[in-house]
C-alpha positions in Angstrom: 89.3 59.4 8.0 89.7 58.5 4.4 87.7 58.9 1.1 85.1 61.2 2.6 84.3 59.1 5.7 84.0 61.0 9.0 84.3 60.0 12.6 83.3 61.9 15.6 83.8 60.4 19.0 86.4 59.1 21.5 90.0 58.3 20.7 92.8 56.6 22.5 96.3 56.3 21.1 95.1 57.7 17.8 92.5 55.0 17.3 88.7 55.1 17.6 88.2 53.9 21.1 85.2 54.2 23.4 82.0 55.5 21.8 81.6 57.3 18.5 79.8 57.8 15.2 81.4 56.8 11.9 79.7 58.2 8.8 80.8 56.4 5.6 80.9 58.4 2.4 78.5 55.9 0.8 75.8 56.9 3.2 76.2 54.0 5.7 76.7 54.9 9.4 77.9 53.1 12.5 77.0 54.4 16.0 78.3 52.6 19.1 81.3 51.2 20.9 84.8 51.0 19.5 87.9 49.2 20.6 91.3 50.0 19.1 89.8 51.2 15.8 87.3 48.4 15.4 83.6 48.1 16.1 83.5 46.3 19.4 80.7 46.0 21.9 77.1 47.3 21.5 76.3 49.3 18.4 74.1 49.9 15.4 75.0 49.9 11.7 72.6 51.8 9.5 72.6 51.2 5.7 71.8 54.2 3.4 68.5 52.5 2.6 67.5 52.8 6.3 67.9 49.1 7.2 69.8 48.5 10.4 72.0 45.8 11.9 72.4 46.2 15.6 73.8 44.1 18.5 77.1 43.0 20.0 80.1 43.5 17.7 83.3 41.6 17.9 86.4 42.6 15.9 84.3 44.8 13.6 81.7 42.2 12.8 78.2 41.6 14.2 78.6 38.8 16.7 75.2 38.7 18.4 72.3 40.5 16.7 70.1 42.4 19.1 66.7 40.9 20.1 63.9 42.0 22.2 64.5 39.1 24.6 68.2 38.2 24.9 69.4 36.3 27.9 70.3 39.1 30.4 72.9 36.8 32.0 74.9 36.4 28.8 78.1 38.4 28.5 77.0 39.3 25.0 73.4 40.2 25.9 72.3 42.6 23.2 68.7 43.6 23.7 67.4 46.6 21.9 67.4 48.9 24.9 71.1 48.2 25.6 71.9 48.8 22.0 70.0 52.1 22.0 71.8 53.2 25.2 75.1 52.5 23.4 73.9 54.5 20.4 72.9 57.4 22.6 76.4 57.3 24.3 78.0 57.3 20.9 76.0 60.3 19.8 76.9 62.2 23.0 80.6 61.4 22.4 80.3 62.6 18.8 78.7 65.8 20.0 81.5 66.4 22.5 84.1 65.7 19.7 82.4 68.3 17.5 82.7 70.9 20.3 86.5 70.5 20.5 87.3 72.7 17.5 85.1 75.5 19.0 87.0 75.3 22.2 90.4 75.1 20.4 89.4 78.2 18.4 88.6 80.1 21.6 91.9 79.0 23.2 93.8 80.0 20.1 92.2 83.4 20.1 93.1 83.9 23.8 96.7 82.8 23.2 97.0 85.2 20.2 95.6 88.1 22.4 98.1 87.2 25.2 101.0 87.0 22.6 100.0 90.4 21.3 99.8 91.9 24.8 103.2 90.4 25.6 104.7 91.8 22.4 103.3 95.2 23.2 104.8 95.0 26.7 108.2 94.1 25.2 108.1 97.0 22.8 107.1 99.4 25.6 109.9 98.1 27.8 112.5 98.6 24.9 111.2 102.1 24.3 111.4 102.9 28.0 115.0 101.6 28.2 115.9 103.6 25.0 114.3 106.7 26.4 116.2 106.3 29.7 119.5 105.7 27.8 118.8 108.8 25.7 118.0 110.8 28.8 121.1 109.6 30.5 123.3 110.3 27.5 121.8 113.8 27.2 122.5 114.5 30.9 126.1 113.1 30.6 126.7 115.3 27.5 125.3 118.4 29.4 127.6 117.6 32.3 130.6 117.3 30.0 129.8 120.6 28.5 129.5 122.3 31.9 132.8 121.0 33.1 
């Protein structure tokens, strides 16, 4: 991200997409759904003073604030429990994203060990060929001297 902001969560086509947590450098935080880099769907914005704004987001802006009793039939229903489920999903996605560097590090170590072993095998093969060639040359020289 930029200017000290951080994002941990799901991506698609190099954009925040799915669920994730965006931490702003100024202390604000958004946890919830994303669509093509914008807040979209259920989520919660927490200001650094602790106040929250939660509900259904459309194109990065709160569209339907959450309530305790929203119409469950509405396509934009944003009751608190639905928002909290979205926030939990965002936190899980963020946790998975934070695990990726640890997995990458283990993979990189395994690749480095495999490369080292492959290099050692190449060196051993070259030495074996050189030894065989030296052995053959010595035998050929001995044969020439005997003739």
